[in-house]
Z-matrix of the N, CA and C atoms (Angstrom, degrees):
N
C 1 1.452
C 2 1.524 1 108.84
N 3 1.314 2 117.30 1 134.06
C 4 1.449 3 121.21 2 -179.05
C 5 1.520 4 110.54 3 -100.37
N 6 1.306 5 114.21 4 155.06
C 7 1.454 6 121.35 5 -178.40
C 8 1.529 7 110.08 6 -86.88
N 9 1.328 8 115.56 7 152.78
C 10 1.457 9 120.71 8 173.55
C 11 1.520 10 111.18 9 -96.91
N 12 1.327 11 117.03 10 8.29
C 13 1.451 12 121.69 11 178.74
C 14 1.529 13 109.33 12 -69.05
N 15 1.331 14 118.43 13 121.85
C 16 1.468 15 120.75 14 -175.87
C 17 1.529 16 113.99 15 -56.43
N 18 1.327 17 117.98 16 -42.94
C 19 1.459 18 119.99 17 -178.99
C 20 1.524 19 110.89 18 -66.45
N 21 1.323 20 117.37 19 -41.78
C 22 1.462 21 120.70 20 178.71
C 23 1.532 22 110.24 21 -63.94
N 24 1.328 23 117.01 22 -37.65
C 25 1.468 24 121.18 23 177.77
C 26 1.526 25 110.81 24 -63.11
N 27 1.320 26 116.85 25 -43.50
C 28 1.473 27 120.56 26 178.53
C 29 1.525 28 109.90 27 -63.76
N 30 1.313 29 118.42 28 -42.01
C 31 1.468 30 120.99 29 177.56
C 32 1.528 31 111.04 30 -60.96
N 33 1.341 32 117.14 31 -42.48
C 34 1.474 33 120.18 32 177.90
C 35 1.524 34 110.81 33 -63.43
N 36 1.340 35 116.76 34 -41.10
C 37 1.457 36 120.08 35 179.04
C 38 1.527 37 111.29 36 -62.87
N 39 1.321 38 116.85 37 -46.05
C 40 1.460 39 120.03 38 -179.39
C 41 1.524 40 111.25 39 -64.24
N 42 1.322 41 117.32 40 -39.81
C 43 1.467 42 120.55 41 177.77
C 44 1.520 43 110.58 42 -62.41
N 45 1.328 44 116.68 43 -43.37
C 46 1.468 45 120.30 44 178.62
C 47 1.527 46 110.56 45 -64.59
N 48 1.323 47 117.17 46 -40.25
C 49 1.465 48 121.03 47 178.95
C 50 1.522 49 110.49 48 -62.52
N 51 1.319 50 116.95 49 -46.49
C 52 1.462 51 120.81 50 179.36
C 53 1.526 52 111.57 51 -60.68
N 54 1.334 53 116.91 52 -32.38
C 55 1.467 54 121.61 53 -179.66
C 56 1.527 55 112.05 54 -85.97
N 57 1.341 56 117.54 55 -4.91
C 58 1.464 57 120.42 56 -176.72
C 59 1.514 58 112.37 57 70.20
N 60 1.326 59 117.38 58 25.89
C 61 1.465 60 124.03 59 -175.94
C 62 1.535 61 110.16 60 -93.61
N 63 1.337 62 116.58 61 91.39
C 64 1.468 63 121.05 62 -177.22
C 65 1.526 64 112.29 63 -62.16
N 66 1.324 65 117.29 64 -40.94
C 67 1.469 66 119.73 65 178.50
C 68 1.526 67 110.61 66 -63.23
N 69 1.331 68 117.01 67 -39.76
C 70 1.452 69 121.12 68 177.70
C 71 1.515 70 112.56 69 -63.73
N 72 1.328 71 116.13 70 -38.28
C 73 1.469 72 120.30 71 176.06
C 74 1.523 73 109.29 72 -62.27
N 75 1.336 74 116.09 73 -49.76
C 76 1.464 75 119.83 74 -176.59
C 77 1.520 76 112.70 75 -65.66
N 78 1.333 77 117.36 76 -25.13
C 79 1.473 78 120.09 77 175.60
C 80 1.530 79 111.41 78 -62.81
N 81 1.322 80 116.96 79 -20.48
C 82 1.467 81 120.67 80 -178.49
C 83 1.527 82 112.58 81 -99.50
N 84 1.336 83 117.06 82 -0.32
C 85 1.467 84 122.11 83 -173.89
C 86 1.525 85 109.89 84 -110.95
N 87 1.306 86 116.63 85 130.53
C 88 1.468 87 120.86 86 176.17
C 89 1.529 88 108.75 87 -63.83
N 90 1.332 89 118.50 88 139.11
C 91 1.472 90 121.09 89 -178.24
C 92 1.528 91 114.74 90 -57.17
N 93 1.309 92 118.18 91 -25.82
C 94 1.464 93 121.47 92 -179.57
C 95 1.525 94 113.07 93 -102.58
N 96 1.328 95 117.03 94 14.73
C 97 1.462 96 118.75 95 -175.66
C 98 1.524 97 111.60 96 -68.97
N 99 1.317 98 114.55 97 156.01
C 100 1.466 99 122.51 98 177.22
C 101 1.524 100 107.68 99 -120.54
N 102 1.327 101 115.38 100 124.97
C 103 1.452 102 121.91 101 177.22
C 104 1.516 103 107.94 102 -109.34
N 105 1.307 104 116.85 103 133.61
C 106 1.460 105 121.22 104 176.87
C 107 1.518 106 108.21 105 -119.12
N 108 1.313 107 115.54 106 123.09
C 109 1.459 108 121.87 107 177.43
C 110 1.516 109 107.97 108 -101.80
N 111 1.310 110 115.45 109 128.14
C 112 1.457 111 121.42 110 173.17
C 113 1.520 112 105.62 111 -129.84
N 114 1.307 113 116.53 112 118.06
C 115 1.455 114 119.07 113 -176.65
C 116 1.514 115 112.01 114 -151.03
N 117 1.303 116 114.71 115 179.84
C 118 1.457 117 120.98 116 -178.86
C 119 1.518 118 109.55 117 -144.66
N 120 1.329 119 115.96 118 56.07
C 121 1.448 120 118.77 119 -178.80
C 122 1.510 121 110.54 120 -133.13
N 123 1.276 122 123.00 121 101.40
C 124 1.464 123 126.70 122 1.76
C 125 1.530 124 113.12 123 -90.30
N 126 1.324 125 118.15 124 -8.63
C 127 1.468 126 119.96 125 178.36
C 128 1.527 127 108.63 126 -132.72
N 129 1.325 128 117.97 127 163.30
C 130 1.467 129 120.06 128 -179.47
C 131 1.536 130 111.60 129 -54.90
N 132 1.320 131 115.30 130 136.84
C 133 1.462 132 120.09 131 -179.08
C 134 1.522 133 109.25 132 -150.13
N 135 1.328 134 115.15 133 152.00
C 136 1.459 135 121.14 134 174.67
C 137 1.523 136 107.13 135 -145.22
N 138 1.325 137 115.52 136 135.46
C 139 1.462 138 119.92 137 178.70
C 140 1.525 139 108.65 138 -149.86
N 141 1.331 140 116.22 139 149.99
C 142 1.460 141 122.03 140 176.04
C 143 1.517 142 109.33 141 -117.81
N 144 1.324 143 115.40 142 144.61
C 145 1.456 144 122.58 143 -179.33
C 146 1.524 145 107.39 144 -132.01
N 147 1.322 146 117.37 145 120.82
C 148 1.466 147 121.79 146 -175.92
C 149 1.526 148 109.04 147 -119.53
N 150 1.326 149 115.80 148 128.44
C 151 1.462 150 120.95 149 176.98
C 152 1.519 151 112.72 150 88.60
N 153 1.329 152 115.65 151 163.33
C 154 1.460 153 121.92 152 -175.52
C 155 1.526 154 113.37 153 -57.90
N 156 1.320 155 118.34 154 -44.71
C 157 1.472 156 120.09 155 -175.57
C 158 1.526 157 111.35 156 -61.59
N 159 1.317 158 116.74 157 -43.54
C 160 1.470 159 119.52 158 -178.28
C 161 1.528 160 112.02 159 -76.16
N 162 1.338 161 116.86 160 -34.43
C 163 1.460 162 119.27 161 175.89
C 164 1.528 163 109.41 162 -66.13
N 165 1.334 164 117.21 163 -39.12
C 166 1.470 165 120.83 164 175.72
C 167 1.524 166 110.00 165 -59.01
N 168 1.325 167 117.12 166 -45.43
C 169 1.461 168 121.12 167 179.79
C 170 1.534 169 111.09 168 -60.79
N 171 1.341 170 116.09 169 -40.03
C 172 1.467 171 121.02 170 177.94
C 173 1.534 172 110.36 171 -59.49
N 174 1.336 173 116.79 172 -50.06
C 175 1.457 174 119.66 173 -178.56
C 176 1.526 175 112.07 174 -70.95
N 177 1.330 176 118.45 175 -33.78
C 178 1.467 177 121.17 176 175.94
C 179 1.519 178 110.11 177 -59.01
N 180 1.328 179 115.65 178 -43.73
C 181 1.462 180 119.78 179 179.21
C 182 1.512 181 112.06 180 -60.32
N 183 1.310 182 116.59 181 -43.21
C 184 1.466 183 120.25 182 179.39
C 185 1.522 184 110.34 183 -64.28
N 186 1.325 185 115.98 184 -49.24
C 187 1.461 186 120.10 185 -175.93
C 188 1.524 187 111.72 186 -64.79
N 189 1.337 188 118.05 187 -39.27
C 190 1.465 189 121.29 188 -177.03
C 191 1.522 190 113.18 189 -80.49
N 192 1.333 191 117.65 190 -33.95
C 193 1.459 192 120.43 191 -171.38
C 194 1.520 193 115.11 192 -95.45
N 195 1.321 194 117.27 193 -19.64
C 196 1.456 195 119.43 194 -175.86
C 197 1.522 196 111.24 195 -115.23
N 198 1.301 197 114.60 196 143.29
C 199 1.456 198 119.90 197 171.75
C 200 1.523 199 106.30 198 -96.23
N 201 1.312 200 115.82 199 110.26
C 202 1.454 201 120.72 200 -178.50
C 203 1.523 202 107.66 201 -89.48
N 204 1.318 203 115.38 202 113.73
C 205 1.463 204 120.11 203 -177.96
C 206 1.523 205 112.11 204 -97.54
N 207 1.316 206 116.47 205 -19.75
C 208 1.469 207 120.62 206 177.18
C 209 1.519 208 108.59 207 -150.71
N 210 1.303 209 115.17 208 143.11
C 211 1.458 210 121.01 209 177.39
C 212 1.522 211 105.63 210 -144.10
N 213 1.317 212 115.04 211 81.64
C 214 1.449 213 120.88 212 -172.84
C 215 1.522 214 111.37 213 -108.48
N 216 1.310 215 115.94 214 127.28
C 217 1.454 216 121.51 215 173.43
C 218 1.518 217 106.85 216 -106.61
N 219 1.325 218 116.07 217 134.66
C 220 1.452 219 119.72 218 -176.51
C 221 1.519 220 113.33 219 -112.05
N 222 1.325 221 116.85 220 -24.87
C 223 1.462 222 119.28 221 -177.87
C 224 1.524 223 109.98 222 -156.33
N 225 1.331 224 115.47 223 139.70
C 226 1.452 225 123.09 224 175.32
C 227 1.527 226 107.32 225 -119.53
N 228 1.322 227 116.34 226 125.35
C 229 1.460 228 120.99 227 177.36
C 230 1.521 229 106.58 228 -115.01
N 231 1.339 230 115.96 229 122.86
C 232 1.462 231 121.51 230 -176.57
C 233 1.520 232 109.00 231 -116.47
N 234 1.330 233 113.84 232 128.60
C 235 1.464 234 119.80 233 173.56
C 236 1.528 235 106.68 234 -137.67
N 237 1.329 236 115.85 235 105.09
C 238 1.461 237 120.26 236 -176.73
C 239 1.514 238 110.16 237 64.67
N 240 1.331 239 116.35 238 -123.12
C 241 1.463 240 121.42 239 179.71
C 242 1.527 241 112.61 240 -94.43
N 243 1.323 242 117.18 241 4.95
C 244 1.461 243 121.69 242 -178.65
C 245 1.524 244 110.40 243 -99.83
N 246 1.331 245 115.63 244 131.48
C 247 1.459 246 121.56 245 176.79
C 248 1.526 247 107.36 246 -124.07
N 249 1.314 248 116.27 247 123.70
C 250 1.456 249 122.22 248 175.74
C 251 1.516 250 106.87 249 -109.22
N 252 1.342 251 115.87 250 131.29
C 253 1.458 252 120.68 251 -176.28
C 254 1.513 253 109.50 252 -117.53
N 255 1.328 254 115.44 253 130.77
C 256 1.450 255 121.53 254 175.24
C 257 1.522 256 107.70 255 -109.79
N 258 1.312 257 115.64 256 144.50
C 259 1.453 258 119.88 257 178.92
C 260 1.502 259 110.84 258 -142.68
N 261 1.292 260 115.06 259 170.06
C 262 1.452 261 118.98 260 178.61
C 263 1.499 262 110.67 261 175.59
N 264 1.303 263 113.80 262 -177.06
C 265 1.469 264 118.99 263 -178.46
C 266 1.506 265 112.51 264 -70.49
């Protein structure tokens, strides 16, 4: 049985991501969720991913295309159902 605690859900998601466990990631994502990526690697880009299939594709791309050498979280700020995560070296 999984918890509905927002912080615990974020911890489970990060653990699954670090393990490359796509099913584990999706277990923490609402089926109707919308993910928006805004980045600049190597050029400015923006994309939206809606639903499990597209969110899976988003994470598959990250896991397959990038070599993650560090995944450090330094602070978690929780307010209600919102969790903000800070990370760094």
